[in-house]
C-alpha positions in Angstrom: 27.8 0.1 -12.5 26.5 -3.2 -14.5 22.4 -3.3 -14.0 21.6 -7.1 -13.9 18.6 -8.1 -16.7 16.8 -11.7 -17.1 15.7 -13.7 -14.2 18.5 -13.5 -11.1 20.2 -17.3 -11.3 19.9 -17.6 -7.2 18.7 -15.6 -4.5 21.5 -13.4 -2.7 22.3 -14.5 1.2 20.6 -11.1 2.1 17.2 -12.1 0.0 14.5 -13.8 2.1 14.7 -17.3 1.4 11.5 -19.5 2.0 13.2 -22.3 3.5 14.3 -20.1 6.2 10.9 -18.4 6.7 10.0 -17.5 10.8 7.0 -19.6 9.8 3.2 -19.4 10.4 1.6 -18.8 13.9 -0.9 -21.8 12.7 2.0 -24.6 11.6 0.8 -26.3 8.4 2.6 -28.6 6.4 4.5 -27.7 3.0 2.9 -27.8 -0.1 3.9 -30.1 -2.9 4.6 -27.3 -5.4 5.1 -23.9 -3.9 7.2 -22.2 -1.5 5.9 -20.4 1.7 5.9 -16.7 -0.4 4.4 -18.0 -3.2 1.7 -19.6 -0.8 1.0 -16.4 0.7 1.0 -14.5 -2.9 -1.8 -17.1 -3.8 -3.7 -16.6 -0.7 -4.2 -12.8 -0.7 -5.2 -13.0 -4.0 -7.7 -15.3 -3.6 -9.4 -13.6 -0.7 -12.2 -11.2 -0.1 -10.3 -8.3 0.7 -7.9 -8.1 -2.3 -11.3 -8.1 -4.8 -12.5 -5.6 -3.0 -9.7 -3.6 -4.0 -11.2 -3.1 -7.3 -14.3 -0.8 -6.0 -12.0 1.2 -3.4 -10.4 4.9 -4.4 -7.1 5.5 -5.2 -8.0 9.5 -5.4 -10.8 9.1 -8.0 -14.1 8.0 -6.9 -15.0 4.6 -8.9 -17.8 6.4 -10.5 -16.0 9.2 -11.5 -14.5 7.5 -14.8 -13.9 4.0 -15.9 -9.9 4.3 -16.5 -8.8 6.0 -13.6 -6.8 4.0 -10.7 -8.4 2.1 -8.3 -6.5 0.1 -5.0 -6.6 -2.6 -6.9 -4.4 -1.0 -9.8 -2.5 0.8 -7.6 -1.3 -2.6 -6.0 -0.9 -4.2 -9.3 1.5 -1.8 -10.2 3.4 -2.0 -7.1 4.1 -5.6 -7.3 5.1 -5.0 -10.4 7.0 -2.0 -10.3 9.0 -4.2 -6.8 9.2 -7.8 -8.8 11.2 -6.0 -11.4 13.7 -4.1 -8.9 14.2 -7.5 -6.8 15.0 -9.5 -10.1 17.8 -7.2 -10.4 18.9 -6.9 -6.9 18.3 -10.7 -6.6 15.9 -10.2 -3.5 12.6 -12.5 -3.5 10.3 -11.6 -6.0 7.5 -13.6 -4.9 7.8 -12.1 -1.2 7.9 -8.3 -2.8 4.7 -9.4 -4.9 3.1 -11.0 -1.8 3.7 -7.9 0.1 2.6 -5.3 -2.5 -0.3 -7.3 -3.0 -1.7 -7.2 0.5 -0.3 -3.7 1.4 -3.5 -1.9 1.3 -5.9 -4.7 2.3 -6.6 -2.6 5.2 -7.4 0.5 3.1 -11.1 2.5 3.7 -13.3 3.2 0.9 -12.6 6.6 -0.5 -8.9 6.5 0.2 -7.0 9.1 2.3 -9.9 10.8 2.9 -11.9 7.5 4.5 -9.0 6.8 6.3 -8.9 10.2 8.1 -12.7 10.4 9.1 -12.3 6.8 10.6 -8.8 7.5 12.6 -11.3 10.9 14.2 -14.0 8.4 14.2 -12.2 5.7 16.6 -10.3 8.4 18.5 -13.3 10.1 19.9 -15.1 7.0 20.4 -12.2 4.9 22.0 -9.8 7.5 23.0 -7.3 5.4 24.9 -7.5 2.7 21.7 -4.5 5.0 19.2 -6.8 5.8 16.2 -7.1 4.0 12.9 -3.3 2.8 11.5 -4.9 1.3 7.7 -1.4 -0.6 7.8 -2.4 -2.0 11.2 -5.8 -2.8 10.0 -4.4 -4.9 6.8 -2.5 -6.7 9.1 -5.9 -7.5 10.8 -7.3 -8.6 7.9 -5.0 -11.4 6.9 -4.6 -12.1 10.8 -8.0 -12.2 11.9 -11.0 -10.6 9.5 -10.8 -13.2 6.3 -12.7 -16.3 6.7 -11.5 -18.9 4.6 -10.3 -21.7 6.3 -11.7 -24.6 8.8 -9.1 -24.6 11.6 -8.0 -20.5 12.1 -9.2 -17.3 11.2 -7.5 -14.9 9.1 -4.9 -16.3 5.5 -1.8 -17.7 8.0 0.8 -15.7 6.3 4.4 -16.3 7.1 6.1 -13.9 9.2 8.1 -11.8 6.2 4.8 -11.1 4.8 2.7 -10.0 7.5 5.9 -8.1 8.4 5.9 -6.3 5.4 2.3 -5.6 5.6 3.1 -3.5 8.7 4.4 -1.2 7.0 3.6 1.6 9.8 2.9 1.5 13.5 2.5 4.0 16.4 4.3 2.8 19.3 1.2 2.0 21.0 -0.1 -0.1 18.7 3.0 -1.7 18.4 3.0 -2.5 22.1 -0.3 -3.8 22.1 1.0 -5.9 19.1 4.3 -7.0 21.1 2.3 -8.5 23.5 0.3 -11.1 22.2 3.3 -11.6 19.7 6.4 -11.3 21.6 9.3 -10.9 19.3 6.9 -10.8 16.4 6.1 -8.4 13.4 5.8 -5.0 16.1 9.0 -6.2 17.9 11.2 -3.4 15.1 8.8 -0.4 15.7 9.9 -0.9 19.4 13.8 -1.4 18.8 14.4 0.5 16.2 15.6 -2.5 13.6 14.4 -3.0 9.9 12.2 -5.0 7.8 13.3 -7.3 5.3 15.2 -6.0 2.2 11.7 -7.0 0.0 9.8 -5.2 2.9 12.0 -2.0 2.0 11.4 -2.4 -1.3 8.3 -2.4 -1.4 7.8 0.6 0.4 9.8 2.5 -2.4 8.0 0.8 -5.1 4.8 2.0 -3.9 5.9 6.0 -3.8 7.2 5.0 -7.1 4.2 3.7 -8.3 1.2 6.8 -6.8 3.7 9.6 -7.9 3.6 8.4 -11.7 -0.4 7.2 -11.6 -1.3 10.1 -10.0 -0.1 12.3 -12.8 -1.6 10.4 -15.6 -4.8 10.2 -13.3 -4.5 13.5 -12.7 -4.0 15.2 -16.4 -6.6 12.3 -17.2 -9.3 13.9 -15.1 -8.6 17.1 -16.4 -8.0 18.8 -13.0 -3.5 18.7 -14.0 -2.2 20.6 -17.0 0.8 19.3 -19.5 1.7 22.9 -18.6 1.3 23.0 -15.2 3.4 19.6 -15.0 6.2 21.7 -16.4 6.6 23.1 -12.5 7.6 19.5 -11.7 11.2 19.3 -12.4 11.3 15.6 -11.9 8.7 15.2 -14.1 9.6 18.1 -16.6 13.0 16.8 -17.4 11.7 13.4 -19.0 9.5 15.6 -21.1 11.8 17.5 -22.5 14.3 14.3 -23.2 10.9 12.8 -25.2 10.6 15.7 -27.0 13.6 16.2 -28.0 14.0 12.4 -28.9 10.6 12.3 -30.6 10.2 16.1 -32.2 6.4 16.8 -32.4 5.2 14.2 -29.9 2.3 15.8 -27.7 -1.1 14.8 -26.0 -1.3 11.2 -24.4 1.5 9.9 -26.5 3.7 12.4 -24.6 2.4 11.9 -21.3 2.7 8.2 -21.6 6.1 8.7 -22.7 6.9 11.1 -19.9 6.0 8.9 -17.6 7.6 5.8 -18.4 10.9 7.7 -18.4 10.6 8.8 -15.1 9.5 5.4 -13.6 12.5 4.0 -15.2 14.5 6.4 -13.8 13.5 5.9 -10.7 14.1 2.1 -10.6 17.1 2.4 -11.8 17.7 4.9 -9.3 16.9 2.3 -6.5 18.6 -0.3 -7.9 22.0 1.9 -8.3 22.1 3.3 -4.9 20.6 -0.1 -3.4 23.4 -2.2 -4.6 26.2 0.6 -3.7 24.5 0.5 0.1 24.6 -3.4 0.2 28.4 -3.3 -0.9 29.0 -0.8 1.8 27.0 -2.7 4.7 27.8 -6.1 3.1 24.8 -8.0 5.6 25.7 -11.7 5.4 22.0 -12.6 5.5 18.1 -11.3 5.9 18.9 -10.7 9.3 21.9 -9.0 9.4 20.5 -6.4 6.7 17.1 -5.9 9.3 19.9 -4.4 11.9 21.9 -1.9 9.2 20.6 1.3 8.3 17.7 0.8 5.4 19.8 -0.4 2.4 16.9 -0.3 -0.4 17.5 3.0 -1.1 17.3 6.0 -3.3 20.6 8.7 -4.4 21.0 11.4 -1.9 20.7 13.7 -5.0 17.3 12.2 -5.6 15.4 12.8 -3.0 15.3 16.9 -3.3 13.5 16.4 -6.5 11.0 13.8 -5.4 9.7 16.1 -2.6 9.3 19.3 -5.1 6.8 16.4 -6.8 5.2 15.5 -3.8 4.8 19.1 -3.1 3.5 19.7 -6.7 0.8 16.5 -6.7 -0.6 18.0 -2.8 -1.1 21.5 -4.0 -1.9 21.2 -7.3 -3.9 17.9 -7.6 -4.9 16.5 -3.7 -6.0 20.4 -3.1 -7.7 20.8 -6.0 -10.9 22.7 -5.2 -13.2 19.3 -7.4 -11.2 16.8 -5.3 -11.7 18.6 -1.8 -15.4 18.4 -2.7 -15.6 15.0 -3.5 -13.0 14.4 -0.4 -15.0 16.3 2.4 -18.8 14.3 1.2 -16.7 11.4 1.9 -15.8 12.1 5.2 -19.3 12.8 6.2 -20.5 9.0 4.5 -17.8 7.5 7.0 -18.8 9.6 9.8 -22.2 8.8 9.7 -21.6 5.3 8.9 -19.7 5.0 12.2 -22.3 6.7 14.2 -25.2 4.8 12.9 -23.7 1.8 13.6 -22.3 2.7 16.7 -25.8 3.7 18.1 -27.5 0.9 16.4 -25.4 -2.3 16.3 -28.2 -4.6 14.7 -27.8 -2.3 11.4 -24.8 -4.2 10.7 -24.7 -7.6 9.8 -24.9 -10.0 12.5 -21.3 -11.3 12.9 -20.3 -7.8 13.2 -22.8 -6.8 15.6 -22.3 -9.8 18.1 -18.6 -8.5 18.8 -18.5 -7.5 22.2 -16.4 -4.5 21.1 -18.5 -2.2 19.4 -16.1 0.3 18.2 -13.7 -2.3 16.6 -16.7 -4.5 15.1 -17.8 -0.9 13.7 -14.5 0.0 12.7 -13.7 -3.4 10.7 -17.1 -3.0 9.3 -16.5 0.4 8.0 -13.3 -0.5 6.6 -14.1 -3.3 4.9 -16.5 -1.5 2.7 -16.0 -0.4 -0.9 -16.9 2.9 -1.9 -20.1 1.7 -3.7 -21.0 0.0 -1.0 -20.5 2.9 1.8 -22.5 5.0 -0.8 -25.7 2.3 -0.6 -25.6 2.2 2.8 -25.3 5.7 4.0 -28.4 6.3 1.4 -30.1 3.4 3.3 -29.4 4.9 6.4 -29.8 8.3 6.6 -32.3 8.3 3.6 -29.5 10.9 1.9 -27.6 11.0 -1.6 -24.3 12.9 -1.1 -22.5 11.9 -4.9 
């Protein structure tokens, strides 16, 4: 199957066209030089929550090393991969980039450890609330929490960008969103339809990015060894090919070349499998694609090696004793902060302390923290330094 190169001349009919967007919650006049998805991307890049991502954990805490990925660099890598695939498929690159840059805006400090701890805290404080979901929090950031404009809260992004940001959503939360926004971004979780092809693409670009950069960071940290990686067939086959093509290649150059090949193979896999699915189903437009099975996909044959790689990372990196120790201390920080603010809301800034829904106010405040600010606040409130 021939692959396109360079910039697609026109968007394909099944792509999201900015001129046919479902619009913004608050109507605004068009910009003279940018379409709506370009404006979304620009608003995201300039918002406060985006800047905070540079000090939010991916796997390793910020103070553990200068070169480990953060939520910001992860988001940039997802955007780069997404745009590359979108260009080959004739999808809307600007929408893909906007979704990719915003998809983790609601993530907590300390990565998944912070998310799990905050979910535990919110469920205990409000059993009927449904817990914490970082994708839902990302939507909340762009819909309500950013304060940049005189006439509305949030960034007032288009439906299509907001739809892509809400990657996952429980039925309970979807029903609540649908009650306030009938037919809105949560509707698909209730009627079983799909998001735009651009949103589907971002989901896979996210997966491709974190598998690759977690291998890189794991080796950089010393918690993974090249010998261990031979047990992950998806990586090992590319390492073997790199050694064959470049005899004597070793160390970080071998690692980088192996990861590069693994990334490229997954990009081509998604491109080819998606082209085949599009040719089979032939969606006439973006809305028809939403009513079809997921069309942006990996080939069936690649799923087992990907699952094996995830298991490898889970067993050898995410459950490494050093990572587990850091994770548990991070969870303690989040739990202590949540309890302290819930008991003494006056310890939060006035804008949060004044909110009627105290559990939501505390959740918003803690979720918005960077790693280092959370540690600083924890030491201020408890007198203990856990890191």
